[in-house]
C-alpha positions in Angstrom: 10.3 18.3 0.0 7.8 15.8 1.5 7.0 12.7 -1.1 4.0 11.0 -0.6 2.8 7.6 -2.2 -1.1 6.6 -2.6 -2.1 3.3 -3.7 -5.7 2.3 -4.7 -7.0 -1.3 -4.2 -9.6 -3.3 -5.1 -9.1 -6.8 -4.2 -5.3 -6.5 -4.2 -4.9 -8.7 -0.6 -2.3 -11.0 -2.5 -0.4 -7.6 -3.8 -0.5 -5.0 -1.0 2.9 -6.7 0.8 4.7 -6.7 -2.5 4.1 -3.6 -3.5 5.0 -2.1 -0.1 8.0 -3.9 -0.4 9.1 -2.7 -3.4 8.2 1.2 -1.9 10.5 0.6 1.3 13.2 -0.5 -1.2 13.2 3.0 -3.0 16.3 5.4 -2.9 14.2 7.8 -2.1 11.9 7.3 1.1 8.4 8.0 1.0 7.1 10.5 4.0 3.7 8.8 4.1 2.0 6.0 2.0 -2.1 6.5 1.7 -3.7 3.0 0.7 -7.5 3.4 -0.5 -9.6 0.4 -0.3 -12.5 0.4 -2.9 -15.0 -1.9 -1.0 -12.8 -5.1 -1.8 -14.7 -8.5 -1.2 -11.1 -10.5 -0.2 -10.4 -8.6 3.0 -7.9 -6.3 2.0 -8.5 -4.0 4.6 -8.2 -6.8 7.4 -4.1 -7.1 6.4 -2.2 -6.1 9.0 0.7 -4.9 7.8 3.3 -3.7 10.9 
C-alpha cells in the first residue's frame, strides 16, 4: 500500500519544518509528501527543505 501525505499551507513558513520532522518520525514511512501552498505572503514556497 502506498502512503501519501498532503499538506496544505498558507503562511506556514514557521511550521513546515516541524511538520515534516513529525512525519519523518512516524513508525510507518510515507512514500510521498505533497505540499500545496495557497498564495502565502511569508515566502513559504521559498523554503529549502533538503
